[in-house]
ZADO-834745 format. One record per residue (C-alpha): y, x, z; residue in one letter. Coordinates in nm, 3 decimals. Example, Ala and Ser with C-alpha at 12.3 -4.5 7.8 and 13.67 -1.06 7.14 Angstrom:
<atoms>
@c2->-0.450&c1->1.230&c3->0.780&r->A;
@c2->-0.106&c1->1.367&c3->0.714&r->S;
</atoms>
This chain:
<atoms>
@c2->4.953&c1->4.115&c3->0.151&r->M;
@c2->4.649&c1->4.268&c3->0.322&r->G;
@c2->4.582&c1->3.943&c3->0.511&r->N;
@c2->4.606&c1->3.747&c3->0.188&r->Q;
@c2->4.350&c1->3.977&c3->0.022&r->K;
@c2->4.119&c1->3.936&c3->0.318&r->K;
@c2->4.164&c1->3.560&c3->0.299&r->H;
@c2->4.086&c1->3.558&c3->-0.075&r->I;
@c2->3.791&c1->3.785&c3->-0.013&r->S;
@c2->3.655&c1->3.538&c3->0.242&r->F;
@c2->3.692&c1->3.256&c3->-0.012&r->V;
@c2->3.501&c1->3.460&c3->-0.269&r->K;
@c2->3.225&c1->3.535&c3->-0.020&r->I;
@c2->3.199&c1->3.164&c3->0.062&r->S;
@c2->3.178&c1->3.081&c3->-0.309&r->Y;
@c2->2.904&c1->3.338&c3->-0.368&r->V;
@c2->2.713&c1->3.206&c3->-0.065&r->T;
@c2->2.717&c1->2.842&c3->-0.172&r->V;
@c2->2.627&c1->2.938&c3->-0.529&r->T;
@c2->2.319&c1->3.125&c3->-0.404&r->I;
@c2->2.243&c1->2.826&c3->-0.181&r->L;
@c2->2.263&c1->2.596&c3->-0.485&r->L;
@c2->2.021&c1->2.814&c3->-0.682&r->I;
@c2->1.781&c1->2.812&c3->-0.385&r->A;
@c2->1.812&c1->2.432&c3->-0.365&r->A;
@c2->1.729&c1->2.406&c3->-0.735&r->L;
@c2->1.410&c1->2.605&c3->-0.681&r->F;
@c2->1.321&c1->2.386&c3->-0.380&r->Y;
@c2->1.401&c1->2.054&c3->-0.546&r->N;
@c2->1.131&c1->1.922&c3->-0.780&r->Q;
@c2->1.291&c1->1.584&c3->-0.848&r->I;
@c2->1.531&c1->1.693&c3->-1.121&r->L;
@c2->1.372&c1->1.717&c3->-1.466&r->P;
@c2->1.290&c1->2.083&c3->-1.549&r->P;
@c2->1.539&c1->2.098&c3->-1.837&r->T;
@c2->1.829&c1->1.971&c3->-1.626&r->I;
@c2->1.724&c1->2.196&c3->-1.339&r->N;
@c2->1.726&c1->2.501&c3->-1.567&r->L;
@c2->2.064&c1->2.414&c3->-1.719&r->I;
@c2->2.223&c1->2.388&c3->-1.374&r->I;
@c2->2.066&c1->2.720&c3->-1.269&r->K;
@c2->2.208&c1->2.892&c3->-1.577&r->I;
@c2->2.550&c1->2.733&c3->-1.521&r->A;
@c2->2.550&c1->2.846&c3->-1.157&r->A;
@c2->2.465&c1->3.205&c3->-1.255&r->V;
@c2->2.734&c1->3.207&c3->-1.526&r->L;
@c2->2.993&c1->3.078&c3->-1.278&r->L;
@c2->2.890&c1->3.348&c3->-1.035&r->L;
@c2->2.927&c1->3.620&c3->-1.301&r->I;
@c2->3.256&c1->3.471&c3->-1.412&r->G;
@c2->3.395&c1->3.517&c3->-1.060&r->L;
@c2->3.386&c1->3.894&c3->-1.107&r->F;
@c2->3.502&c1->3.899&c3->-1.472&r->L;
@c2->3.807&c1->3.674&c3->-1.455&r->I;
@c2->4.071&c1->3.601&c3->-1.197&r->K;
@c2->4.024&c1->3.259&c3->-1.042&r->V;
@c2->4.281&c1->3.084&c3->-0.825&r->K;
@c2->4.196&c1->3.034&c3->-0.460&r->K;
@c2->4.234&c1->2.654&c3->-0.483&r->F;
@c2->3.979&c1->2.636&c3->-0.766&r->I;
@c2->3.734&c1->2.855&c3->-0.573&r->L;
@c2->3.765&c1->2.637&c3->-0.264&r->I;
@c2->3.714&c1->2.319&c3->-0.466&r->T;
@c2->3.411&c1->2.464&c3->-0.645&r->L;
@c2->3.267&c1->2.587&c3->-0.314&r->S;
@c2->3.292&c1->2.238&c3->-0.161&r->V;
@c2->3.132&c1->2.075&c3->-0.467&r->L;
@c2->2.851&c1->2.331&c3->-0.479&r->L;
@c2->2.788&c1->2.289&c3->-0.106&r->A;
@c2->2.762&c1->1.911&c3->-0.147&r->L;
@c2->2.530&c1->1.951&c3->-0.447&r->A;
@c2->2.309&c1->2.194&c3->-0.252&r->S;
@c2->2.288&c1->1.960&c3->0.045&r->G;
@c2->2.199&c1->1.667&c3->-0.180&r->T;
@c2->1.924&c1->1.862&c3->-0.355&r->L;
@c2->1.773&c1->1.987&c3->-0.029&r->F;
@c2->1.790&c1->1.647&c3->0.140&r->Y;
@c2->1.657&c1->1.444&c3->-0.156&r->S;
@c2->1.347&c1->1.663&c3->-0.178&r->Q;
@c2->1.300&c1->1.660&c3->0.201&r->Y;
@c2->1.331&c1->1.280&c3->0.206&r->A;
@c2->1.094&c1->1.241&c3->-0.088&r->F;
@c2->0.828&c1->1.456&c3->0.077&r->D;
@c2->0.837&c1->1.232&c3->0.385&r->R;
@c2->0.826&c1->0.916&c3->0.177&r->L;
@c2->0.481&c1->0.993&c3->0.031&r->I;
@c2->0.240&c1->0.916&c3->0.312&r->N;
@c2->-0.108&c1->1.044&c3->0.236&r->Q;
@c2->-0.312&c1->0.905&c3->0.525&r->E;
@c2->-0.637&c1->1.101&c3->0.548&r->N;
@c2->-0.809&c1->0.868&c3->0.790&r->K;
@c2->-0.934&c1->0.512&c3->0.818&r->E;
@c2->-0.999&c1->0.326&c3->1.140&r->I;
@c2->-1.272&c1->0.076&c3->1.220&r->D;
@c2->-1.138&c1->-0.159&c3->1.488&r->V;
@c2->-1.415&c1->-0.338&c3->1.677&r->V;
@c2->-1.365&c1->-0.599&c3->1.949&r->T;
@c2->-1.611&c1->-0.714&c3->2.214&r->L;
@c2->-1.584&c1->-1.093&c3->2.240&r->V;
@c2->-1.705&c1->-1.323&c3->2.519&r->V;
@c2->-1.666&c1->-1.693&c3->2.595&r->L;
@c2->-1.336&c1->-1.791&c3->2.750&r->K;
@c2->-1.491&c1->-1.868&c3->3.093&r->D;
@c2->-1.708&c1->-1.555&c3->3.102&r->S;
@c2->-1.679&c1->-1.340&c3->3.419&r->P;
@c2->-1.714&c1->-1.026&c3->3.204&r->L;
@c2->-1.383&c1->-0.844&c3->3.181&r->A;
@c2->-1.441&c1->-0.483&c3->3.068&r->S;
@c2->-1.694&c1->-0.233&c3->2.935&r->L;
@c2->-1.793&c1->-0.148&c3->3.291&r->S;
@c2->-1.921&c1->-0.505&c3->3.338&r->D;
@c2->-2.174&c1->-0.484&c3->3.054&r->L;
@c2->-2.469&c1->-0.326&c3->3.236&r->K;
@c2->-2.792&c1->-0.505&c3->3.138&r->D;
@c2->-2.610&c1->-0.785&c3->2.949&r->V;
@c2->-2.716&c1->-0.913&c3->2.606&r->K;
@c2->-2.490&c1->-0.787&c3->2.326&r->I;
@c2->-2.514&c1->-0.920&c3->1.970&r->G;
@c2->-2.465&c1->-0.702&c3->1.658&r->F;
@c2->-2.440&c1->-0.838&c3->1.302&r->A;
@c2->-2.652&c1->-0.671&c3->1.034&r->D;
@c2->-2.351&c1->-0.621&c3->0.806&r->Q;
@c2->-2.203&c1->-0.364&c3->1.044&r->M;
@c2->-2.268&c1->-0.013&c3->0.913&r->A;
@c2->-2.536&c1->0.181&c3->1.103&r->A;
@c2->-2.303&c1->0.475&c3->1.195&r->P;
@c2->-2.052&c1->0.228&c3->1.340&r->L;
@c2->-2.324&c1->0.051&c3->1.542&r->V;
@c2->-2.438&c1->0.387&c3->1.677&r->T;
@c2->-2.081&c1->0.477&c3->1.774&r->Y;
@c2->-2.017&c1->0.143&c3->1.947&r->I;
@c2->-2.349&c1->0.168&c3->2.131&r->T;
@c2->-2.256&c1->0.514&c3->2.256&r->K;
@c2->-1.914&c1->0.394&c3->2.381&r->K;
@c2->-2.068&c1->0.099&c3->2.568&r->I;
@c2->-2.337&c1->0.321&c3->2.721&r->N;
@c2->-2.071&c1->0.558&c3->2.852&r->E;
@c2->-1.941&c1->0.276&c3->3.075&r->K;
@c2->-2.238&c1->0.046&c3->3.125&r->A;
@c2->-2.530&c1->0.292&c3->3.100&r->S;
@c2->-2.762&c1->0.027&c3->2.954&r->S;
@c2->-2.760&c1->-0.310&c3->2.779&r->F;
@c2->-2.984&c1->-0.532&c3->2.564&r->V;
@c2->-2.910&c1->-0.520&c3->2.191&r->S;
@c2->-2.968&c1->-0.848&c3->2.004&r->I;
@c2->-3.004&c1->-0.875&c3->1.625&r->H;
@c2->-2.800&c1->-1.128&c3->1.422&r->A;
@c2->-2.801&c1->-1.183&c3->1.046&r->D;
@c2->-2.422&c1->-1.205&c3->1.023&r->D;
@c2->-2.107&c1->-1.270&c3->1.228&r->D;
@c2->-2.141&c1->-1.648&c3->1.208&r->L;
@c2->-2.497&c1->-1.628&c3->1.338&r->S;
@c2->-2.376&c1->-1.388&c3->1.605&r->N;
@c2->-2.107&c1->-1.637&c3->1.707&r->L;
@c2->-2.366&c1->-1.918&c3->1.725&r->D;
@c2->-2.569&c1->-1.702&c3->1.965&r->K;
@c2->-2.259&c1->-1.649&c3->2.178&r->L;
@c2->-2.175&c1->-2.019&c3->2.183&r->M;
@c2->-2.528&c1->-2.122&c3->2.287&r->N;
@c2->-2.530&c1->-1.836&c3->2.542&r->K;
@c2->-2.833&c1->-1.655&c3->2.402&r->S;
@c2->-2.608&c1->-1.348&c3->2.411&r->I;
@c2->-2.329&c1->-1.260&c3->2.654&r->D;
@c2->-2.112&c1->-1.054&c3->2.418&r->V;
@c2->-2.065&c1->-1.044&c3->2.042&r->M;
@c2->-1.952&c1->-0.728&c3->1.867&r->V;
@c2->-1.697&c1->-0.821&c3->1.598&r->L;
@c2->-1.552&c1->-0.602&c3->1.327&r->D;
@c2->-1.188&c1->-0.701&c3->1.371&r->N;
@c2->-1.122&c1->-0.683&c3->0.997&r->S;
@c2->-1.336&c1->-0.998&c3->0.963&r->L;
@c2->-1.163&c1->-1.188&c3->1.244&r->R;
@c2->-0.946&c1->-1.399&c3->1.014&r->D;
@c2->-1.246&c1->-1.480&c3->0.793&r->T;
@c2->-1.431&c1->-1.598&c3->1.101&r->L;
@c2->-1.133&c1->-1.809&c3->1.209&r->I;
@c2->-1.120&c1->-1.971&c3->0.864&r->E;
@c2->-1.483&c1->-2.075&c3->0.907&r->A;
@c2->-1.451&c1->-2.166&c3->1.278&r->V;
@c2->-1.087&c1->-2.271&c3->1.346&r->P;
@c2->-1.130&c1->-2.299&c3->1.726&r->D;
@c2->-1.284&c1->-1.951&c3->1.756&r->F;
@c2->-0.987&c1->-1.799&c3->1.940&r->E;
@c2->-0.945&c1->-2.091&c3->2.180&r->T;
@c2->-1.307&c1->-2.067&c3->2.294&r->K;
@c2->-1.334&c1->-1.689&c3->2.322&r->T;
@c2->-1.153&c1->-1.386&c3->2.456&r->K;
@c2->-1.157&c1->-1.012&c3->2.387&r->V;
@c2->-1.261&c1->-0.788&c3->2.677&r->I;
@c2->-1.249&c1->-0.452&c3->2.499&r->A;
@c2->-1.139&c1->-0.287&c3->2.175&r->T;
@c2->-1.310&c1->0.022&c3->2.035&r->I;
@c2->-1.180&c1->0.229&c3->1.746&r->Q;
@c2->-1.373&c1->0.471&c3->1.527&r->K;
@c2->-1.172&c1->0.714&c3->1.315&r->V;
@c2->-1.317&c1->0.839&c3->0.985&r->T;
@c2->-1.164&c1->1.117&c3->0.776&r->I;
@c2->-1.139&c1->1.009&c3->0.412&r->K;
@c2->-1.223&c1->1.217&c3->0.107&r->D;
@c2->-0.960&c1->1.253&c3->-0.164&r->D;
@c2->-1.090&c1->1.022&c3->-0.437&r->T;
@c2->-0.783&c1->1.038&c3->-0.660&r->S;
@c2->-0.818&c1->1.135&c3->-1.025&r->I;
@c2->-0.516&c1->1.363&c3->-1.084&r->P;
@c2->-0.329&c1->1.332&c3->-1.411&r->V;
@c2->0.005&c1->1.451&c3->-1.547&r->D;
@c2->0.198&c1->1.128&c3->-1.487&r->T;
@c2->0.485&c1->1.240&c3->-1.711&r->S;
@c2->0.286&c1->1.240&c3->-2.036&r->N;
@c2->-0.053&c1->1.079&c3->-1.976&r->H;
@c2->-0.145&c1->0.713&c3->-1.908&r->P;
@c2->-0.285&c1->0.636&c3->-1.564&r->F;
@c2->-0.398&c1->0.343&c3->-1.348&r->I;
@c2->-0.277&c1->0.256&c3->-0.998&r->V;
@c2->-0.425&c1->-0.005&c3->-0.765&r->L;
@c2->-0.184&c1->-0.180&c3->-0.531&r->I;
@c2->-0.388&c1->-0.312&c3->-0.240&r->S;
@c2->-0.221&c1->-0.544&c3->0.008&r->G;
@c2->-0.435&c1->-0.550&c3->0.319&r->V;
@c2->-0.447&c1->-0.822&c3->0.582&r->D;
@c2->-0.318&c1->-0.619&c3->0.878&r->T;
@c2->-0.008&c1->-0.756&c3->1.041&r->R;
@c2->0.051&c1->-0.498&c3->1.313&r->Q;
@c2->0.319&c1->-0.241&c3->1.237&r->A;
@c2->0.171&c1->0.098&c3->1.165&r->G;
@c2->-0.181&c1->-0.041&c3->1.120&r->A;
@c2->-0.216&c1->0.062&c3->0.757&r->V;
@c2->-0.502&c1->0.299&c3->0.848&r->A;
@c2->-0.707&c1->0.009&c3->0.989&r->D;
@c2->-0.980&c1->-0.126&c3->0.765&r->K;
@c2->-0.892&c1->-0.483&c3->0.669&r->A;
@c2->-0.941&c1->-0.752&c3->0.408&r->R;
@c2->-0.781&c1->-0.666&c3->0.077&r->S;
@c2->-0.589&c1->-0.988&c3->0.010&r->D;
@c2->-0.363&c1->-0.859&c3->-0.269&r->V;
@c2->-0.506&c1->-0.656&c3->-0.556&r->N;
@c2->-0.287&c1->-0.564&c3->-0.852&r->I;
@c2->-0.376&c1->-0.309&c3->-1.117&r->L;
@c2->-0.086&c1->-0.125&c3->-1.277&r->M;
@c2->-0.174&c1->0.046&c3->-1.605&r->V;
@c2->0.115&c1->0.281&c3->-1.682&r->I;
@c2->0.179&c1->0.463&c3->-2.009&r->N;
@c2->0.480&c1->0.693&c3->-1.960&r->P;
@c2->0.487&c1->0.783&c3->-2.330&r->L;
@c2->0.535&c1->0.428&c3->-2.455&r->T;
@c2->0.725&c1->0.324&c3->-2.139&r->R;
@c2->0.489&c1->0.029&c3->-2.093&r->Q;
@c2->0.331&c1->-0.114&c3->-1.779&r->V;
@c2->0.047&c1->-0.367&c3->-1.778&r->L;
@c2->0.003&c1->-0.542&c3->-1.443&r->T;
@c2->-0.312&c1->-0.737&c3->-1.367&r->I;
@c2->-0.354&c1->-0.947&c3->-1.054&r->S;
@c2->-0.710&c1->-1.002&c3->-0.938&r->I;
@c2->-0.776&c1->-1.310&c3->-0.720&r->P;
@c2->-0.889&c1->-1.226&c3->-0.367&r->R;
@c2->-1.186&c1->-1.464&c3->-0.395&r->D;
@c2->-1.325&c1->-1.300&c3->-0.710&r->T;
@c2->-1.706&c1->-1.296&c3->-0.666&r->Y;
@c2->-1.837&c1->-0.957&c3->-0.770&r->T;
@c2->-2.073&c1->-0.678&c3->-0.662&r->P;
@c2->-1.928&c1->-0.455&c3->-0.393&r->L;
@c2->-1.868&c1->-0.095&c3->-0.492&r->G;
@c2->-2.045&c1->-0.006&c3->-0.169&r->C;
@c2->-2.330&c1->-0.173&c3->0.026&r->R;
@c2->-2.568&c1->-0.135&c3->-0.268&r->G;
@c2->-2.371&c1->-0.368&c3->-0.495&r->G;
@c2->-2.421&c1->-0.676&c3->-0.276&r->A;
@c2->-2.232&c1->-0.986&c3->-0.395&r->M;
@c2->-1.915&c1->-1.069&c3->-0.205&r->D;
@c2->-1.553&c1->-1.171&c3->-0.238&r->K;
@c2->-1.322&c1->-0.893&c3->-0.353&r->L;
@c2->-1.107&c1->-0.939&c3->-0.043&r->T;
@c2->-1.403&c1->-0.842&c3->0.179&r->H;
@c2->-1.435&c1->-0.504&c3->0.007&r->S;
@c2->-1.138&c1->-0.386&c3->0.213&r->G;
@c2->-1.342&c1->-0.439&c3->0.529&r->V;
@c2->-1.548&c1->-0.138&c3->0.422&r->Y;
@c2->-1.247&c1->0.077&c3->0.335&r->G;
@c2->-1.001&c1->0.127&c3->0.051&r->I;
@c2->-1.252&c1->0.340&c3->-0.140&r->D;
@c2->-1.489&c1->0.042&c3->-0.153&r->C;
@c2->-1.211&c1->-0.176&c3->-0.297&r->T;
@c2->-1.128&c1->0.089&c3->-0.557&r->V;
@c2->-1.492&c1->0.130&c3->-0.660&r->K;
@c2->-1.547&c1->-0.249&c3->-0.671&r->T;
@c2->-1.256&c1->-0.297&c3->-0.911&r->I;
@c2->-1.356&c1->0.006&c3->-1.118&r->E;
@c2->-1.701&c1->-0.145&c3->-1.166&r->N;
@c2->-1.560&c1->-0.488&c3->-1.243&r->L;
@c2->-1.328&c1->-0.362&c3->-1.519&r->F;
@c2->-1.535&c1->-0.060&c3->-1.630&r->S;
@c2->-1.240&c1->0.174&c3->-1.565&r->I;
@c2->-1.142&c1->0.469&c3->-1.351&r->K;
@c2->-0.849&c1->0.424&c3->-1.110&r->I;
@c2->-0.634&c1->0.733&c3->-1.068&r->N;
@c2->-0.445&c1->0.639&c3->-0.754&r->Y;
@c2->-0.406&c1->0.360&c3->-0.499&r->Y;
@c2->-0.115&c1->0.236&c3->-0.288&r->V;
@c2->-0.221&c1->0.049&c3->0.025&r->K;
@c2->0.038&c1->-0.161&c3->0.207&r->V;
@c2->0.014&c1->-0.413&c3->0.488&r->N;
@c2->0.200&c1->-0.743&c3->0.530&r->F;
@c2->0.421&c1->-0.605&c3->0.806&r->T;
@c2->0.536&c1->-0.325&c3->0.576&r->A;
@c2->0.612&c1->-0.578&c3->0.305&r->F;
@c2->0.849&c1->-0.771&c3->0.532&r->V;
@c2->1.008&c1->-0.456&c3->0.676&r->N;
@c2->1.069&c1->-0.298&c3->0.336&r->I;
@c2->1.247&c1->-0.608&c3->0.205&r->V;
@c2->1.444&c1->-0.627&c3->0.530&r->N;
@c2->1.569&c1->-0.275&c3->0.466&r->V;
@c2->1.642&c1->-0.335&c3->0.098&r->L;
@c2->1.826&c1->-0.661&c3->0.162&r->G;
@c2->1.782&c1->-0.977&c3->-0.043&r->K;
@c2->1.594&c1->-0.941&c3->-0.372&r->I;
@c2->1.602&c1->-1.147&c3->-0.691&r->N;
@c2->1.262&c1->-1.290&c3->-0.780&r->V;
@c2->1.170&c1->-1.504&c3->-1.081&r->Y;
@c2->0.969&c1->-1.821&c3->-1.025&r->S;
@c2->0.792&c1->-1.996&c3->-1.312&r->K;
@c2->0.765&c1->-2.318&c3->-1.111&r->Y;
@c2->0.974&c1->-2.517&c3->-0.867&r->A;
@c2->0.777&c1->-2.566&c3->-0.545&r->F;
@c2->0.788&c1->-2.597&c3->-0.169&r->T;
@c2->0.556&c1->-2.387&c3->0.045&r->T;
@c2->0.280&c1->-2.583&c3->0.215&r->T;
@c2->0.156&c1->-2.607&c3->0.571&r->K;
@c2->-0.123&c1->-2.366&c3->0.483&r->Y;
@c2->0.135&c1->-2.088&c3->0.472&r->V;
@c2->0.322&c1->-2.191&c3->0.787&r->S;
@c2->0.288&c1->-2.491&c3->1.014&r->Y;
@c2->0.646&c1->-2.466&c3->1.135&r->S;
@c2->0.850&c1->-2.358&c3->0.834&r->K;
@c2->0.881&c1->-2.440&c3->0.465&r->H;
@c2->1.081&c1->-2.286&c3->0.182&r->Y;
@c2->1.172&c1->-2.441&c3->-0.152&r->T;
@c2->1.207&c1->-2.234&c3->-0.468&r->F;
@c2->1.358&c1->-2.330&c3->-0.803&r->K;
@c2->1.256&c1->-2.243&c3->-1.158&r->V;
@c2->1.422&c1->-1.914&c3->-1.256&r->G;
@c2->1.572&c1->-1.645&c3->-1.039&r->M;
@c2->1.574&c1->-1.694&c3->-0.661&r->N;
@c2->1.761&c1->-1.472&c3->-0.413&r->L;
@c2->1.515&c1->-1.415&c3->-0.128&r->M;
@c2->1.523&c1->-1.255&c3->0.213&r->N;
@c2->1.213&c1->-1.086&c3->0.355&r->A;
@c2->1.053&c1->-1.399&c3->0.500&r->E;
@c2->1.117&c1->-1.605&c3->0.189&r->Q;
@c2->0.965&c1->-1.331&c3->-0.028&r->A;
@c2->0.659&c1->-1.321&c3->0.198&r->L;
@c2->0.612&c1->-1.699&c3->0.181&r->F;
@c2->0.664&c1->-1.694&c3->-0.196&r->F;
@c2->0.403&c1->-1.422&c3->-0.244&r->S;
@c2->0.142&c1->-1.584&c3->-0.018&r->R;
@c2->0.167&c1->-1.945&c3->-0.139&r->E;
@c2->-0.124&c1->-2.071&c3->-0.351&r->R;
@c2->-0.191&c1->-2.434&c3->-0.251&r->H;
@c2->0.121&c1->-2.559&c3->-0.430&r->A;
@c2->-0.017&c1->-2.456&c3->-0.770&r->F;
@c2->-0.287&c1->-2.590&c3->-0.997&r->T;
@c2->-0.365&c1->-2.227&c3->-1.075&r->G;
@c2->-0.396&c1->-2.152&c3->-0.702&r->S;
@c2->-0.477&c1->-1.785&c3->-0.646&r->D;
@c2->-0.405&c1->-1.689&c3->-1.008&r->V;
@c2->-0.045&c1->-1.810&c3->-0.984&r->Q;
@c2->-0.011&c1->-1.646&c3->-0.644&r->R;
@c2->-0.108&c1->-1.315&c3->-0.804&r->G;
@c2->0.152&c1->-1.361&c3->-1.078&r->L;
@c2->0.415&c1->-1.444&c3->-0.816&r->N;
@c2->0.326&c1->-1.128&c3->-0.626&r->Q;
@c2->0.391&c1->-0.931&c3->-0.943&r->Q;
@c2->0.735&c1->-1.090&c3->-0.968&r->E;
@c2->0.811&c1->-0.989&c3->-0.609&r->V;
@c2->0.711&c1->-0.630&c3->-0.687&r->I;
@c2->0.944&c1->-0.634&c3->-0.990&r->K;
@c2->1.225&c1->-0.765&c3->-0.768&r->G;
@c2->1.166&c1->-0.486&c3->-0.517&r->M;
@c2->1.160&c1->-0.219&c3->-0.790&r->I;
@c2->1.488&c1->-0.348&c3->-0.932&r->N;
@c2->1.643&c1->-0.335&c3->-0.585&r->K;
@c2->1.513&c1->0.016&c3->-0.514&r->V;
@c2->1.674&c1->0.148&c3->-0.834&r->T;
@c2->2.020&c1->0.022&c3->-0.733&r->E;
@c2->2.256&c1->0.309&c3->-0.634&r->P;
@c2->2.340&c1->0.139&c3->-0.301&r->A;
@c2->1.978&c1->0.178&c3->-0.192&r->T;
@c2->2.035&c1->0.553&c3->-0.155&r->L;
@c2->2.235&c1->0.476&c3->0.159&r->L;
@c2->1.923&c1->0.315&c3->0.308&r->K;
@c2->1.683&c1->0.598&c3->0.231&r->I;
@c2->1.620&c1->0.697&c3->0.595&r->E;
@c2->1.535&c1->0.339&c3->0.693&r->S;
@c2->1.303&c1->0.308&c3->0.393&r->L;
@c2->1.130&c1->0.632&c3->0.484&r->I;
@c2->1.084&c1->0.514&c3->0.842&r->S;
@c2->0.912&c1->0.195&c3->0.724&r->V;
@c2->0.712&c1->0.338&c3->0.436&r->A;
@c2->0.578&c1->0.640&c3->0.623&r->S;
@c2->0.427&c1->0.412&c3->0.888&r->K;
@c2->0.302&c1->0.120&c3->0.682&r->S;
@c2->0.223&c1->0.247&c3->0.333&r->V;
@c2->-0.071&c1->0.474&c3->0.249&r->D;
@c2->-0.145&c1->0.632&c3->-0.087&r->T;
@c2->-0.352&c1->0.906&c3->-0.245&r->N;
@c2->-0.071&c1->0.973&c3->-0.493&r->F;
@c2->0.015&c1->1.342&c3->-0.467&r->S;
@c2->0.380&c1->1.439&c3->-0.426&r->V;
@c2->0.353&c1->1.628&c3->-0.755&r->E;
@c2->0.224&c1->1.320&c3->-0.942&r->A;
@c2->0.506&c1->1.100&c3->-0.812&r->V;
@c2->0.759&c1->1.375&c3->-0.879&r->M;
@c2->0.662&c1->1.400&c3->-1.244&r->K;
@c2->0.692&c1->1.023&c3->-1.279&r->L;
@c2->1.043&c1->1.036&c3->-1.128&r->V;
@c2->1.138&c1->1.325&c3->-1.356&r->Q;
@c2->1.019&c1->1.123&c3->-1.653&r->N;
@c2->1.237&c1->0.834&c3->-1.544&r->Q;
@c2->1.543&c1->1.057&c3->-1.501&r->L;
@c2->1.487&c1->1.221&c3->-1.841&r->S;
@c2->1.479&c1->0.897&c3->-2.038&r->S;
@c2->1.715&c1->0.604&c3->-2.060&r->S;
@c2->1.454&c1->0.387&c3->-2.234&r->T;
@c2->1.373&c1->0.075&c3->-2.033&r->A;
@c2->1.019&c1->0.005&c3->-1.922&r->W;
@c2->0.834&c1->-0.296&c3->-2.063&r->T;
@c2->0.632&c1->-0.475&c3->-1.795&r->I;
@c2->0.363&c1->-0.720&c3->-1.906&r->S;
@c2->0.215&c1->-0.937&c3->-1.629&r->P;
@c2->-0.136&c1->-1.082&c3->-1.656&r->S;
@c2->-0.412&c1->-1.212&c3->-1.434&r->A;
@c2->-0.789&c1->-1.240&c3->-1.416&r->L;
@c2->-0.901&c1->-1.601&c3->-1.389&r->T;
@c2->-1.230&c1->-1.748&c3->-1.276&r->G;
@c2->-1.448&c1->-2.047&c3->-1.208&r->K;
@c2->-1.455&c1->-2.197&c3->-0.858&r->A;
@c2->-1.784&c1->-2.212&c3->-0.674&r->D;
@c2->-1.944&c1->-2.185&c3->-0.330&r->Y;
@c2->-2.179&c1->-1.895&c3->-0.271&r->Q;
@c2->-2.318&c1->-1.685&c3->0.016&r->P;
@c2->-2.142&c1->-1.352&c3->0.071&r->T;
@c2->-2.265&c1->-1.020&c3->0.204&r->Y;
@c2->-1.997&c1->-1.011&c3->0.474&r->S;
@c2->-2.051&c1->-1.362&c3->0.611&r->M;
@c2->-2.420&c1->-1.416&c3->0.543&r->G;
@c2->-2.589&c1->-1.729&c3->0.410&r->S;
@c2->-2.305&c1->-1.972&c3->0.484&r->R;
@c2->-2.149&c1->-2.091&c3->0.157&r->L;
@c2->-1.789&c1->-1.979&c3->0.108&r->L;
@c2->-1.539&c1->-2.054&c3->-0.166&r->Y;
@c2->-1.555&c1->-1.791&c3->-0.442&r->V;
@c2->-1.433&c1->-1.743&c3->-0.798&r->S;
@c2->-1.668&c1->-1.621&c3->-1.070&r->W;
@c2->-1.461&c1->-1.398&c3->-1.304&r->P;
@c2->-1.404&c1->-1.547&c3->-1.649&r->D;
@c2->-1.594&c1->-1.305&c3->-1.875&r->Q;
@c2->-1.380&c1->-1.385&c3->-2.181&r->T;
@c2->-1.057&c1->-1.310&c3->-1.995&r->I;
@c2->-1.216&c1->-1.003&c3->-1.836&r->L;
@c2->-1.312&c1->-0.858&c3->-2.175&r->K;
@c2->-0.964&c1->-0.933&c3->-2.309&r->E;
@c2->-0.806&c1->-0.748&c3->-2.015&r->L;
@c2->-1.047&c1->-0.457&c3->-2.059&r->Q;
@c2->-0.933&c1->-0.434&c3->-2.421&r->G;
@c2->-0.566&c1->-0.434&c3->-2.320&r->R;
@c2->-0.630&c1->-0.160&c3->-2.065&r->I;
@c2->-0.805&c1->0.049&c3->-2.330&r->K;
@c2->-0.505&c1->0.014&c3->-2.562&r->V;
@c2->-0.263&c1->0.104&c3->-2.281&r->M;
@c2->-0.467&c1->0.411&c3->-2.189&r->M;
@c2->-0.445&c1->0.546&c3->-2.545&r->T;
@c2->-0.233&c1->0.861&c3->-2.542&r->V;
@c2->0.046&c1->0.837&c3->-2.800&r->I;
@c2->0.255&c1->1.150&c3->-2.867&r->H;
</atoms>
């Protein structure tokens, strides 16, 4: 009898322990809506009090202890996983390459003593100073040559009036588009990185009961983990979210939109080039274009896009048109999509979201397709089976996604979602424009394809944003 009492006593102690653990988990976990969290806390306390007021069978105590232990573990882990999922990168990296002709004998920084090195005017003065210092550390001295822009700098390299050109690597693909044989005629002899600590430019808001605006910026960096690198902003989608009306307005902005930069004194350039000067420049450029304030941004690179879909598995994406991807997307592979829903793997989703030459609407339709891919990914993420893939998602997202969303802001949005069964209404739209060829700040006087924003459509979108941002209680 004494052993049985001791055994029952041990069961009671275990029950009390896991109940206290559950209450601690509820204080730690911020994902559950406050009302639900409070109800569970009260229930846990009442069950604990009930243990001492009524006689409970050992089997029931053991069962409750196991369930409470599982609940505690789930609450602790979900919050721990969520905290790791929000990656607030506080730095940006300028990646600069030193480029020479393919047959040049120069092979490293140590070889650059007394050689002629070309710098483009568009490169920021602090970055030029930093690069100069790094070269001097190895070569002690060199001759600095002025160039109006990267294309002029490349011309100097090709005609051998300079020995080395300094290239901001974020503009490499733009240079290749203008000079397709650039990489076959040149080689990189050194790479220099400059790290800059970013200021927090977010505009905090209670995301559970106040409208807010998020910019999704897809940057043109294809190396895994390179989300901190400055790069062209090739995908720009505004998400205007009103949690009170459960409405989302998405607006895709063509990469070639010709508009004043939010940095560099408002010089005219393509929107995509704003990313070369950092995510804050992209945010400010779009704020000025739409006369709005952006609360948060989410920056993701193409590698992350593929990896996230790989983890999620195939996603369903709606296509307005039937089309086959063109050689401009890939010279070796093509994919065909039908009108309606298409089940896509990661590569197919990437091709679908990057294709523009198959459409009369070109970049506008590409932006709308990108919105459909995002919807497909959101639908997949909300499936219960995705919970089993949370660690893999965290591994990918923490390396390749950067945001200035605070954990608290995201948490309140999640709580709002858990508290309401009302479906969200998502309205896709796009800024359109008129094709033209104009000089750009980033690439100098050479005429590049641009798109002047349609002022009528722009004003219409501004009006829709204003309506969405109206607080309705």
